[in-house]
C-alpha positions as CSV (number, residue, x, y, z in Angstrom):
1,M,-0.2,-0.1,-0.2
2,S,1.0,3.6,-0.4
3,L,0.0,6.8,0.7
4,Q,-0.2,10.7,-0.4
5,V,-1.3,13.3,2.0
6,E,-2.6,16.4,0.6
7,K,-3.7,19.4,3.2
8,L,-6.7,21.3,2.2
9,E,-8.1,24.7,3.2
10,K,-10.3,25.0,6.3
11,N,-8.5,21.9,8.4
12,M,-9.4,19.2,5.9
13,A,-6.8,16.8,4.3
14,K,-7.1,14.4,1.3
15,L,-5.2,10.5,1.7
16,T,-5.0,8.7,-1.7
17,I,-4.4,5.2,-1.0
18,E,-3.3,2.8,-3.5
19,A,-3.5,-1.0,-3.0
20,S,-1.0,-2.9,-5.5
21,A,-2.9,-4.7,-8.3
22,E,-2.0,-8.2,-6.2
23,E,-3.4,-6.9,-3.3
24,F,-7.0,-5.8,-5.3
25,E,-6.3,-9.4,-7.0
26,K,-6.6,-11.2,-3.6
27,A,-9.6,-9.0,-2.6
28,L,-11.6,-10.0,-5.8
29,Q,-11.2,-13.8,-5.1
30,K,-12.3,-13.5,-1.8
31,A,-15.3,-11.9,-3.3
32,Y,-15.8,-14.8,-5.7
33,L,-15.4,-17.1,-2.8
34,K,-18.0,-15.1,-1.0
35,N,-20.6,-15.2,-3.9
36,K,-20.0,-18.0,-5.9
37,N,-22.9,-19.7,-4.0
38,K,-25.5,-17.0,-4.9
39,I,-24.8,-17.1,-8.9
40,N,-26.2,-19.7,-11.2
41,I,-24.3,-20.4,-14.4
42,Q,-26.0,-22.9,-17.3
43,G,-23.8,-26.2,-17.0
44,F,-22.6,-26.0,-13.8
45,R,-23.8,-26.7,-10.5
46,K,-24.9,-24.0,-8.0
47,G,-21.4,-22.7,-6.7
48,K,-19.1,-24.6,-9.0
49,A,-19.0,-22.1,-11.8
50,P,-15.4,-20.9,-12.1
51,R,-14.5,-17.0,-11.7
52,A,-13.5,-16.7,-15.1
53,I,-16.7,-18.1,-16.7
54,I,-18.4,-15.7,-14.4
55,E,-16.7,-12.7,-15.3
56,K,-17.1,-13.8,-18.7
57,M,-20.6,-13.7,-18.5
58,Y,-21.1,-11.0,-16.1
59,G,-18.2,-8.9,-16.6
60,P,-15.1,-8.3,-14.2
61,S,-16.9,-5.6,-12.7
62,I,-19.4,-8.2,-10.7
63,F,-16.9,-8.5,-7.9
64,Y,-15.5,-4.8,-7.6
65,E,-17.8,-3.7,-5.2
66,D,-17.2,-6.6,-2.4
67,A,-13.5,-6.2,-3.2
68,A,-13.7,-2.6,-2.9
69,N,-15.2,-3.2,0.5
70,E,-12.8,-5.8,1.4
71,I,-10.0,-3.4,0.8
72,I,-10.9,0.2,2.2
73,P,-11.7,-0.4,5.9
74,E,-7.9,-1.7,6.3
75,S,-6.3,0.2,3.9
76,Y,-7.8,3.5,5.5
77,E,-7.1,2.4,8.8
78,K,-3.6,1.8,8.3
79,A,-3.5,5.0,6.1
80,A,-4.6,6.9,8.9
81,N,-2.5,5.8,11.3
82,E,0.7,6.4,9.2
83,S,-0.3,10.0,8.0
84,G,0.5,11.5,11.3
85,L,-2.7,13.7,11.1
86,D,-5.1,14.2,14.3
87,I,-8.1,12.9,12.1
88,V,-11.6,14.2,13.7
89,S,-13.9,12.8,11.2
90,R,-15.4,9.9,9.5
91,P,-13.7,9.9,6.2
92,E,-15.5,10.4,2.8
93,I,-14.6,7.6,0.4
94,D,-14.1,8.1,-3.2
95,V,-12.8,5.1,-5.8
96,V,-10.4,6.9,-8.6
97,Q,-9.4,3.6,-10.1
98,I,-10.9,0.0,-9.7
99,E,-9.7,-2.4,-13.0
100,K,-8.7,-5.9,-12.9
101,G,-5.0,-6.4,-13.3
102,K,-4.2,-2.7,-12.0
103,P,-3.6,-1.0,-8.7
104,F,-6.8,-0.1,-6.7
105,I,-6.7,3.2,-5.7
106,F,-9.4,5.6,-3.6
107,T,-9.1,8.9,-1.6
108,A,-10.3,9.6,1.9
109,Q,-11.3,13.4,2.5
110,V,-11.0,13.5,6.4
111,A,-11.4,16.8,8.8
112,V,-8.3,17.1,11.2
113,K,-8.2,18.7,14.7
114,P,-7.7,22.4,14.1
115,E,-5.0,24.4,15.7
116,V,-5.9,26.5,18.5
117,T,-4.8,30.2,19.2
118,L,-5.5,31.3,22.7
119,G,-6.0,34.7,23.9
120,E,-6.1,35.6,27.6
121,Y,-6.9,32.4,29.7
122,K,-5.3,33.5,32.8
123,G,-6.7,35.7,35.0
124,I,-10.3,35.7,33.7
125,E,-12.7,37.8,35.9
126,V,-15.9,36.1,36.6
127,E,-18.8,37.6,39.2
128,K,-18.5,36.8,42.4
129,K,-21.6,34.6,43.8
130,E,-22.4,34.7,47.4
131,I,-23.8,31.4,48.7
132,E,-26.8,32.1,51.1
133,V,-29.3,29.5,52.6
134,T,-33.0,31.4,53.5
135,E,-35.2,30.4,56.0
136,E,-37.8,29.5,53.3
137,E,-35.7,27.0,51.4
138,I,-34.7,24.9,54.7
139,M,-38.8,25.3,55.6
140,D,-39.5,24.0,52.0
141,K,-37.3,20.9,52.8
142,M,-38.8,20.1,56.1
143,N,-42.4,20.4,54.7
144,K,-41.6,18.0,51.8
145,E,-40.2,15.8,54.6
146,R,-43.6,16.4,56.2
147,E,-45.4,15.5,53.3
148,Q,-43.7,12.2,52.8
149,N,-44.4,11.2,56.2
150,A,-48.2,12.5,56.5
151,R,-51.3,10.6,57.7
152,M,-54.4,10.1,55.4
153,I,-57.0,10.9,57.8
154,T,-60.8,10.6,57.1
155,V,-63.3,12.9,57.6
156,D,-66.9,12.2,57.7
157,D,-68.3,15.4,59.4
158,R,-68.1,17.8,56.2
159,A,-68.5,18.4,52.7
160,V,-65.6,18.2,50.2
161,Q,-63.0,21.2,50.1
162,D,-60.2,22.3,48.0
163,G,-57.2,20.3,48.5
164,D,-59.0,17.2,50.0
165,I,-58.3,13.9,48.8
166,T,-61.7,12.5,47.7
167,V,-62.8,8.7,46.6
168,I,-65.3,8.9,44.0
169,D,-67.4,6.7,41.5
170,F,-68.1,8.4,37.9
171,E,-69.5,7.6,34.7
172,G,-69.2,10.1,31.6
173,F,-71.9,10.5,28.9
174,V,-71.2,12.4,25.5
175,D,-74.6,13.3,23.8
176,G,-76.4,11.2,26.3
177,E,-74.2,8.0,25.5
178,A,-71.7,6.7,27.8
179,F,-68.0,6.9,26.1
180,E,-65.3,4.4,26.3
181,G,-62.7,5.1,29.1
182,G,-65.4,7.0,30.8
183,K,-66.2,5.3,34.2
184,G,-64.2,4.8,36.9
185,E,-64.7,3.2,40.3
186,N,-62.9,4.0,43.8
187,Y,-61.1,6.6,42.2
188,S,-58.7,8.8,44.1
189,L,-58.5,12.8,43.0
190,T,-56.8,15.2,44.9
191,I,-59.3,18.4,44.5
192,G,-57.3,21.2,43.0
193,S,-54.9,19.2,41.4
194,H,-56.0,19.8,38.0
195,S,-55.8,16.3,36.8
196,F,-59.2,16.1,35.8
197,I,-60.4,18.2,32.7
198,D,-62.1,21.5,32.9
199,N,-63.4,22.9,36.2
200,F,-64.7,18.9,37.1
201,E,-63.0,19.1,40.3
202,E,-64.2,22.4,41.9
203,Q,-68.0,21.0,41.0
204,L,-67.3,18.7,43.8
205,I,-66.4,21.4,46.1
206,G,-69.1,21.5,48.9
207,K,-70.5,17.8,48.0
208,S,-71.0,15.6,50.6
209,I,-70.3,11.9,51.0
210,G,-73.0,9.8,49.3
211,E,-74.3,12.9,47.5
212,E,-74.8,12.4,43.8
213,V,-73.2,14.8,41.4
214,E,-74.0,16.1,38.0
215,V,-70.7,17.4,36.8
216,N,-70.9,19.6,33.4
217,V,-67.3,19.8,31.4
218,T,-66.0,20.1,27.9
219,F,-63.3,18.4,26.8
220,P,-60.1,20.6,25.2
221,E,-59.9,20.8,21.7
222,E,-56.7,19.1,21.5
223,Y,-57.6,16.3,23.6
224,H,-56.1,13.2,22.5
225,A,-59.4,11.2,21.5
226,K,-60.4,13.1,18.6
227,E,-64.1,11.8,19.0
228,L,-63.9,13.4,22.2
229,A,-62.1,16.8,21.3
230,G,-64.2,20.1,22.3
231,K,-67.7,18.4,22.8
232,P,-69.5,18.6,26.3
233,A,-69.6,16.1,28.4
234,L,-71.4,15.2,31.8
235,F,-70.5,13.2,34.2
236,K,-72.3,11.5,37.1
237,V,-70.3,11.5,40.5
238,T,-70.9,10.0,43.8
239,V,-68.4,11.1,46.4
240,K,-67.6,7.9,48.5
241,E,-64.9,9.0,51.2
242,I,-63.2,12.5,51.8
243,K,-59.5,12.3,53.2
244,V,-57.0,14.9,54.5
245,K,-53.3,14.9,55.1
246,E,-52.4,15.1,58.8
247,L,-48.7,16.6,58.8
248,P,-46.5,15.9,61.6
249,E,-45.8,18.9,64.1
250,L,-42.3,20.5,63.4
251,D,-40.7,19.7,66.7
252,D,-37.8,17.2,68.1
253,D,-40.3,14.0,67.8
254,F,-40.2,15.0,64.0
255,A,-36.5,15.4,63.7
256,Q,-36.1,12.1,65.5
257,D,-38.6,10.1,63.2
258,V,-37.0,11.4,59.9
259,S,-33.1,12.0,60.6
260,E,-30.2,11.1,63.0
261,F,-30.7,13.9,64.9
262,D,-32.2,14.4,68.5
263,T,-33.5,18.2,68.2
264,L,-35.2,20.1,65.5
265,D,-32.5,22.6,65.8
266,E,-29.7,20.1,65.1
267,Y,-32.1,18.5,62.2
268,K,-32.4,22.2,60.6
269,E,-29.2,23.2,60.8
270,S,-28.2,19.6,58.7
271,I,-30.4,20.6,56.2
272,N,-29.1,24.2,55.8
273,N,-25.2,22.4,55.6
274,T,-26.6,20.3,52.7
275,I,-28.5,23.1,50.8
276,K,-25.0,24.8,51.3
277,E,-22.9,22.2,50.1
278,S,-25.2,22.1,47.0
279,K,-25.4,25.8,46.1
280,E,-21.6,25.5,46.8
281,K,-21.2,23.0,43.9
282,E,-23.6,24.6,41.7
283,A,-21.3,27.7,42.1
284,K,-18.3,25.7,41.2
285,I,-19.7,24.0,37.9
286,A,-21.0,27.9,37.1
287,K,-17.7,29.6,37.8
288,E,-16.1,26.7,35.6
289,N,-18.6,27.0,32.8
290,E,-18.2,31.2,33.0
291,V,-14.2,30.9,32.9
292,V,-14.2,28.6,29.8
293,D,-16.9,30.2,27.8
294,K,-14.8,33.4,28.2
295,I,-11.3,31.5,27.1
296,I,-13.5,30.0,24.1
297,E,-14.5,33.8,23.0
298,N,-11.1,34.8,23.7
299,A,-9.5,32.1,21.4
300,T,-9.6,31.8,17.8
301,M,-10.1,28.2,15.7
302,D,-11.7,26.9,12.5
303,I,-13.7,24.1,13.2
304,P,-14.2,22.1,9.7
305,E,-17.9,20.8,9.2
306,P,-17.4,17.3,9.4
307,M,-15.9,17.4,12.6
308,I,-19.1,19.0,13.9
309,D,-21.3,16.3,12.1
310,F,-18.9,13.6,13.7
311,Q,-20.0,15.1,17.2
312,V,-23.6,15.5,16.3
313,N,-23.6,11.7,15.2
314,Q,-21.8,10.6,18.6
315,M,-24.4,12.4,20.5
316,A,-27.3,11.1,18.8
317,D,-25.9,7.9,19.4
318,E,-25.7,8.5,23.2
319,F,-29.2,9.9,23.1
320,A,-30.1,6.6,21.7
321,Q,-28.5,5.0,24.2
322,R,-30.3,6.9,27.0
323,L,-33.8,6.3,25.8
324,Q,-32.9,2.6,25.2
325,S,-32.3,2.3,28.9
326,Q,-35.5,4.1,29.6
327,G,-37.5,1.5,27.5
328,L,-37.7,4.1,24.6
329,S,-36.5,3.8,20.9
330,V,-35.7,6.8,19.1
331,Q,-38.6,6.0,16.6
332,Q,-41.1,6.4,19.8
333,Y,-39.4,9.7,20.7
334,F,-39.8,11.4,17.4
335,Q,-43.7,10.4,17.5
336,F,-44.3,11.8,20.9
337,T,-42.1,15.0,19.7
338,G,-43.2,15.4,16.1
339,M,-39.4,15.5,15.3
340,D,-37.7,13.9,12.3
341,V,-34.1,12.7,12.1
342,N,-32.8,16.0,10.1
343,K,-34.3,18.3,12.9
344,F,-33.3,16.4,15.7
345,L,-29.5,16.3,14.6
346,E,-29.7,20.1,13.3
347,S,-30.8,20.8,17.0
348,L,-27.9,19.0,18.2
349,K,-25.5,21.3,16.6
350,P,-25.0,24.0,18.9
351,Q,-24.1,21.8,21.7
352,A,-21.6,20.1,19.3
353,V,-20.1,23.1,18.8
354,K,-19.6,24.2,22.4
355,R,-18.2,20.4,23.2
356,I,-15.8,20.8,20.4
357,Q,-14.7,24.2,21.2
358,T,-14.4,23.4,25.2
359,R,-12.3,20.4,24.4
360,L,-10.0,22.3,22.0
361,V,-9.2,25.1,24.2
362,L,-8.8,23.2,27.2
363,E,-6.3,21.1,25.4
364,A,-4.6,23.9,24.2
365,V,-4.4,25.4,27.9
366,A,-2.9,22.0,29.0
367,K,-0.2,22.4,26.3
368,A,0.9,25.8,27.0
369,E,0.9,25.2,30.6
370,N,2.5,21.6,30.1
371,I,-0.5,19.9,32.3
372,T,-0.3,16.2,31.8
373,A,-1.7,13.0,33.7
374,S,0.5,10.9,35.8
375,D,0.7,7.2,36.0
376,E,-0.5,7.8,39.6
377,D,-3.3,10.0,38.5
378,L,-4.4,7.1,36.2
379,E,-4.4,4.7,38.8
380,K,-6.5,6.6,41.2
381,E,-9.2,6.8,38.1
382,L,-9.1,3.4,37.6
383,N,-9.4,2.7,41.1
384,E,-12.8,5.2,41.2
385,M,-14.0,3.3,38.2
386,A,-13.6,-0.3,39.7
387,S,-15.6,1.1,42.9
388,I,-18.3,2.0,40.7
389,Y,-18.8,-1.0,38.6
390,Q,-18.0,-3.1,41.9
391,M,-15.1,-4.8,40.1
392,E,-11.2,-5.6,41.1
393,V,-9.1,-2.9,39.7
394,E,-7.0,-5.8,38.0
395,K,-9.7,-6.9,36.5
396,L,-10.9,-3.5,35.1
397,K,-7.1,-3.2,33.8
398,E,-7.3,-6.2,31.5
399,V,-10.6,-5.1,29.9
400,I,-9.3,-1.3,29.3
401,G,-6.6,-1.1,26.2
402,D,-4.0,1.2,26.0
403,K,-5.9,3.1,24.0
404,E,-8.6,3.8,26.5
405,K,-6.1,4.4,28.9
406,E,-4.7,7.3,26.9
407,Q,-7.9,8.5,26.4
408,M,-8.3,8.8,30.2
409,K,-4.9,10.4,30.7
410,Q,-6.4,12.9,28.0
411,D,-9.6,13.2,30.1
412,I,-7.7,13.5,33.2
413,A,-5.6,16.4,31.5
414,V,-8.4,18.4,30.5
415,Q,-9.9,18.4,33.9
416,K,-6.9,19.7,35.4
417,A,-6.5,22.4,32.7
418,V,-10.4,23.1,33.9
419,D,-9.0,23.2,37.6
420,F,-6.2,25.5,36.6
421,V,-8.2,28.4,34.9
422,T,-10.8,28.1,37.4
423,E,-8.1,28.8,40.1
424,Q,-6.3,31.7,38.3
425,A,-9.7,33.2,37.4
426,K,-10.6,36.7,39.3
427,E,-13.8,37.1,41.6
428,V,-15.2,40.3,41.4
429,A,-18.1,42.0,43.1
430,K,-21.8,42.3,41.0
431,K,-21.8,45.4,39.3
432,E,-24.6,47.7,40.7
433,D,-27.2,48.7,37.9
């Protein structure tokens, strides 16, 4: 195999790859052996016709496509490694010469990683974020805990009120006829939850247990059942039970029930610390993002379009895997959202560009500051991974190849670069309007 590399504009390159006539002949023979059982030639048993006879009858090009598919992947991979280029896209393949008895020649047009010219990246100014935990936030957290520990109390001495949990039987009619799916028994409905259409729930307020109620509503125009959309309906409803939530008192007993603390004050202090820690983490991430965004603004780089396309496709694959883990397919997602493949891929482009820009400038910072990952850094990362996957670290090392370990080192160096530029940043007070 021979290789020629031509640098093109906008961080593109063209590899011209030539496989010898002998290599192409071997690929043609493989193609023949692969396909001969599918070809019928009069006078020969199926699969027994000589290659020369088949080529004479159908032309020598009959095996060209399979021969090309045999040669191209391995030859391209070898050429990509030999080229010394940092290729960041899938190759665009174009066959230049394919003829029996001659070398097989094809080109692969690829995007290469662009050079980054860093601007200012040390001493970036970011707005100082004050971390404050309010009494309202603490009370909100405690009230959610109270809700989770509430008792349900049955009420039988009054009518339905807003916020009550009712148990009802109901049957719906449109144009005097009962409709499918419009009937329910012992249905639990929280008044004010707006889980039923129109003002259904409000019409139950003031009604007593055992009382039969006629509720008049109109289905929304966009209702999922087209035969009901926009139509008025009458529901015959019987209130069978009324329940209310009884929240526990905010006292030391409550604190002891829901936490490891003996007093309500200790429990509140723990909530305060938890919220503060969460806000500090959020502020740290926000600061990192703001610093990196400004470094991107100060830098210059020319990102080739195929590099963006490659990143978009990677993100689409990641998204499909996440959907699959939730029991959904991409096709179902498109049905639910009304999107199609092209719209979906286009929607990913801005995020893809941001990912590329972020990675490129952080790699440039790491290079400028000689930031690298040591073997100790890699060992620590592997130990953490082993803990997450509940594996022995030596077993994990066996399944992770050298290429993956090198990628992990690069990722660690990039994270170190994030830490470096964030530590170097200057926090300034918020400017008054």
